[in-house]
C-alpha positions as CSV (number, residue, x, y, z in Angstrom):
1,M,-60.9,37.4,-163.0
2,L,-58.0,34.7,-163.9
3,K,-56.1,36.4,-161.2
4,N,-58.8,36.2,-158.3
5,D,-57.4,33.0,-157.0
6,L,-60.2,30.5,-158.7
7,D,-60.5,26.9,-158.1
8,A,-62.5,26.4,-161.4
9,V,-64.2,28.1,-164.4
10,S,-66.6,27.1,-167.2
11,I,-65.8,27.9,-170.5
12,A,-68.9,28.8,-172.7
13,V,-67.1,31.0,-175.6
14,P,-67.5,30.4,-178.8
15,T,-65.9,27.6,-180.1
16,T,-63.2,28.8,-181.9
17,L,-62.2,30.6,-178.9
18,H,-62.4,27.6,-176.5
19,K,-58.4,27.2,-177.2
20,D,-57.1,30.9,-176.0
21,I,-59.5,30.8,-172.9
22,A,-59.1,27.8,-172.2
23,L,-54.8,28.1,-172.2
24,K,-55.3,31.3,-170.2
25,A,-57.0,29.3,-167.5
26,A,-54.4,26.6,-167.5
27,N,-51.6,29.1,-167.1
28,Y,-53.5,30.4,-163.6
29,G,-53.7,27.0,-162.5
30,V,-57.7,27.4,-162.4
31,H,-59.8,23.5,-163.6
32,M,-61.5,23.7,-166.6
33,L,-65.5,22.5,-167.6
34,V,-65.1,23.3,-171.9
35,E,-68.2,23.8,-173.2
36,K,-69.0,21.5,-176.3
37,P,-67.8,20.6,-178.8
38,I,-63.9,21.2,-176.7
39,A,-62.6,23.0,-179.8
40,E,-62.8,23.8,-183.4
41,S,-60.3,21.6,-184.5
42,L,-58.5,18.4,-183.4
43,K,-55.4,20.3,-183.1
44,S,-56.9,23.0,-180.5
45,A,-58.0,20.2,-178.2
46,D,-54.7,18.5,-178.2
47,A,-53.2,22.0,-177.1
48,I,-56.4,22.1,-174.6
49,I,-55.9,18.9,-173.0
50,D,-52.0,19.1,-173.2
51,A,-51.8,21.9,-170.8
52,A,-54.1,20.4,-168.1
53,R,-52.0,17.9,-168.2
54,R,-48.9,19.6,-167.8
55,E,-50.7,21.7,-165.0
56,K,-52.6,18.9,-163.0
57,L,-55.5,20.0,-163.8
58,K,-58.9,18.8,-164.0
59,L,-60.7,19.3,-167.4
60,M,-64.0,18.4,-168.4
61,V,-66.4,18.8,-171.5
62,G,-69.4,19.7,-170.9
63,H,-71.7,17.1,-173.2
64,I,-75.1,17.8,-171.5
65,E,-77.1,15.5,-172.3
66,R,-75.0,12.6,-170.2
67,F,-76.4,14.5,-167.6
68,N,-79.9,14.4,-168.6
69,P,-81.9,12.6,-166.2
70,A,-83.7,10.6,-169.0
71,I,-80.3,9.4,-170.4
72,L,-78.6,8.6,-166.9
73,K,-81.9,6.3,-166.1
74,L,-81.1,4.7,-169.5
75,K,-77.5,4.2,-169.1
76,E,-78.6,3.0,-165.7
77,L,-81.0,0.1,-167.3
78,I,-78.3,-0.7,-170.4
79,S,-75.7,-1.4,-167.4
80,A,-78.1,-3.4,-165.5
81,G,-78.8,-5.8,-168.7
82,E,-83.0,-5.1,-168.6
83,L,-82.5,-3.7,-172.2
84,G,-80.7,-7.3,-173.3
85,E,-78.1,-6.5,-176.5
86,I,-78.4,-3.1,-177.9
87,I,-78.8,-2.9,-181.8
88,S,-79.2,0.1,-182.7
89,I,-79.4,4.0,-181.5
90,S,-80.9,6.5,-183.5
91,C,-81.2,10.3,-182.8
92,R,-83.2,13.0,-183.9
93,R,-82.0,16.6,-182.9
94,V,-83.5,18.9,-185.2
95,G,-85.1,22.7,-184.9
96,P,-84.9,26.2,-185.6
97,F,-81.8,28.3,-186.3
98,P,-80.1,30.3,-183.2
99,P,-78.8,33.4,-185.3
100,R,-75.3,33.2,-182.5
101,I,-74.0,30.2,-184.4
102,R,-71.9,31.5,-187.0
103,D,-68.7,29.8,-186.4
104,V,-69.5,26.2,-187.1
105,G,-72.2,23.7,-188.8
106,I,-74.9,22.1,-187.2
107,I,-73.0,18.9,-186.8
108,I,-70.2,20.3,-184.7
109,D,-72.7,22.1,-182.6
110,L,-75.7,20.1,-182.3
111,A,-74.6,16.7,-183.5
112,V,-71.6,16.2,-181.5
113,H,-74.3,16.0,-178.7
114,D,-75.8,12.4,-180.2
115,I,-72.2,11.7,-181.4
116,D,-71.1,11.6,-177.4
117,A,-74.3,10.1,-176.3
118,I,-74.3,7.4,-179.0
119,S,-70.8,6.0,-177.6
120,Y,-71.7,6.5,-173.9
121,L,-75.0,4.4,-174.1
122,Y,-72.8,1.7,-176.1
123,G,-69.8,2.1,-174.2
124,K,-67.4,1.8,-176.9
125,R,-66.0,3.9,-179.7
126,A,-67.7,4.0,-183.7
127,L,-65.5,2.0,-186.4
128,N,-66.9,4.1,-189.4
129,V,-68.8,6.9,-190.1
130,Y,-71.1,7.8,-193.1
131,S,-72.8,11.0,-193.6
132,I,-75.2,13.2,-196.3
133,A,-75.6,16.7,-195.1
134,G,-76.2,20.5,-197.0
135,N,-76.8,23.9,-196.5
136,S,-79.6,25.7,-197.3
137,F,-78.8,29.2,-195.9
138,H,-76.1,28.9,-193.5
139,T,-72.3,29.4,-194.8
140,K,-71.4,25.5,-193.2
141,E,-73.7,22.7,-192.9
142,D,-77.3,23.1,-191.7
143,H,-78.7,19.4,-192.1
144,A,-77.1,16.1,-191.6
145,S,-77.6,12.4,-191.9
146,I,-75.0,10.5,-189.9
147,L,-74.8,7.1,-190.0
148,L,-72.1,5.2,-187.3
149,Q,-71.0,1.9,-187.4
150,Y,-69.8,-0.5,-184.1
151,E,-68.8,-3.7,-183.8
152,D,-70.8,-6.8,-184.6
153,N,-73.0,-4.4,-187.0
154,K,-74.2,-2.3,-184.4
155,S,-75.0,1.3,-185.7
156,G,-76.3,4.7,-184.3
157,M,-78.0,7.3,-186.3
158,V,-78.3,11.1,-185.8
159,E,-80.5,13.3,-187.6
160,T,-80.1,17.3,-187.3
161,N,-81.3,20.2,-188.9
162,W,-81.5,23.7,-188.3
163,L,-84.7,23.9,-190.9
164,T,-87.7,22.4,-188.6
165,P,-89.7,25.2,-186.7
166,H,-89.8,23.6,-183.2
167,K,-87.6,21.5,-181.1
168,I,-87.2,17.7,-181.1
169,R,-85.0,15.8,-179.2
170,K,-85.5,12.3,-179.1
171,L,-83.5,9.0,-178.9
172,T,-84.2,5.6,-179.1
173,I,-82.9,2.4,-178.7
174,T,-83.7,-1.2,-180.3
175,A,-82.2,-3.7,-178.2
176,T,-82.7,-7.7,-178.0
177,G,-85.1,-6.7,-174.6
178,G,-87.6,-4.1,-175.7
179,V,-87.9,-0.5,-177.8
180,A,-86.9,2.3,-175.3
181,H,-88.3,5.8,-176.0
182,A,-86.2,8.4,-174.4
183,D,-87.5,12.5,-174.7
184,Y,-84.4,15.1,-173.7
185,L,-87.0,17.8,-173.3
186,E,-89.5,16.0,-171.6
187,Q,-86.9,14.2,-169.3
188,S,-89.3,10.9,-170.1
189,L,-88.7,7.2,-171.0
190,E,-91.1,4.7,-172.1
191,I,-89.8,1.1,-172.5
192,W,-91.6,-1.0,-174.9
193,E,-91.6,-4.8,-174.7
194,G,-93.8,-6.5,-177.1
195,E,-97.4,-4.7,-177.0
196,D,-96.9,-3.7,-173.3
197,V,-95.3,0.0,-172.6
198,R,-94.1,1.1,-169.2
199,E,-93.0,4.8,-168.4
200,V,-90.0,4.8,-166.4
201,E,-90.1,6.7,-163.5
202,I,-87.8,9.4,-163.8
203,E,-86.8,12.4,-161.1
204,K,-86.5,15.7,-163.5
205,R,-83.7,18.2,-163.2
206,E,-82.0,20.6,-164.7
207,P,-79.0,19.1,-166.5
208,L,-77.0,21.7,-166.3
209,K,-77.3,21.8,-162.8
210,N,-76.6,17.7,-162.5
211,E,-73.3,18.9,-164.8
212,L,-72.1,21.7,-162.8
213,E,-72.4,20.1,-158.9
214,Y,-70.5,16.7,-160.8
215,F,-67.8,18.7,-162.2
216,M,-67.1,20.7,-158.8
217,H,-67.5,17.4,-157.1
218,A,-64.6,16.0,-159.0
219,V,-62.8,19.2,-158.6
220,V,-63.1,19.4,-154.9
221,N,-62.6,15.8,-154.4
222,G,-59.5,15.1,-156.6
223,E,-61.5,12.7,-158.9
224,E,-60.8,12.6,-162.8
225,P,-64.2,13.8,-164.2
226,S,-66.1,12.6,-167.5
227,P,-66.5,13.3,-170.3
228,S,-62.3,14.1,-169.8
229,G,-60.9,15.9,-172.5
230,E,-59.9,12.8,-174.3
231,E,-63.5,11.8,-174.6
232,G,-63.9,15.2,-175.5
233,E,-61.3,14.9,-178.4
234,Y,-62.9,11.7,-179.7
235,A,-66.6,13.0,-180.1
236,L,-65.0,16.1,-181.7
237,Y,-62.9,13.7,-184.4
238,V,-65.8,12.0,-185.1
239,A,-67.8,15.5,-186.2
240,I,-64.7,16.3,-187.9
241,S,-64.8,13.0,-190.0
242,A,-69.0,13.3,-191.0
243,I,-68.1,16.6,-192.4
244,E,-65.3,14.9,-194.3
245,S,-67.4,11.7,-195.3
246,Y,-70.4,14.4,-197.1
247,E,-68.0,16.4,-198.8
248,R,-66.0,13.5,-200.0
249,G,-69.0,11.6,-200.7
250,E,-67.2,7.9,-199.1
251,N,-67.4,6.5,-195.9
252,I,-64.6,7.5,-193.4
253,R,-63.0,4.5,-191.4
254,L,-62.2,5.8,-187.9
255,N,-58.8,5.3,-185.8
256,L,-60.2,4.1,-182.3
257,N,-56.8,5.3,-180.8
């Protein structure tokens, strides 16, 4: 396929194969949308980023929740100052185990979504991570609670597991101007201001379609897409640090560079 003069590819193979496929695409000069997480290790992520940079290719990492209409609207409200100062962001991402996931645990497979979303909404990188996790049936962790610390003692919290019989994908922001409740699955957003509740009007749309259209627009117009390879590597770095945290039973200081 890569020999057929392609402009771009979407790489959606098991995480451990991302580097091999991405390097092949780079060798053929093909722009890449790499599914999240960017790779299974920081070394592999570096190799993908270096190859794309060397060949002057567009590289985007598929953190699809950034393209969920509820999150897009929430980011818009935050940027406009409608929620005031954000104090904390908490996420709950739970559901049944997908048997296809065998090469990584739940932190790299699922929690990385919310690690990226929280930093995206804050517009900042975390300073520290502490996590509690374990496995009840998977070879790697299948449940985790992750606490992220940002500057000025702002926090991000992620609860995730493969033990809940039905999917829940929700995010809550507590801010000085109100509390926002977003539902990824319903693509809905509620703003609580005291006792008053406001349902924010959202035009529902398939996040994957938004993501693919955005990526192709960047390729066609020579723009740098986001999440970039570096942003994808940062989310992976935090996820790996969360794994290190629960294995060592201690807080991990994050490198912001």
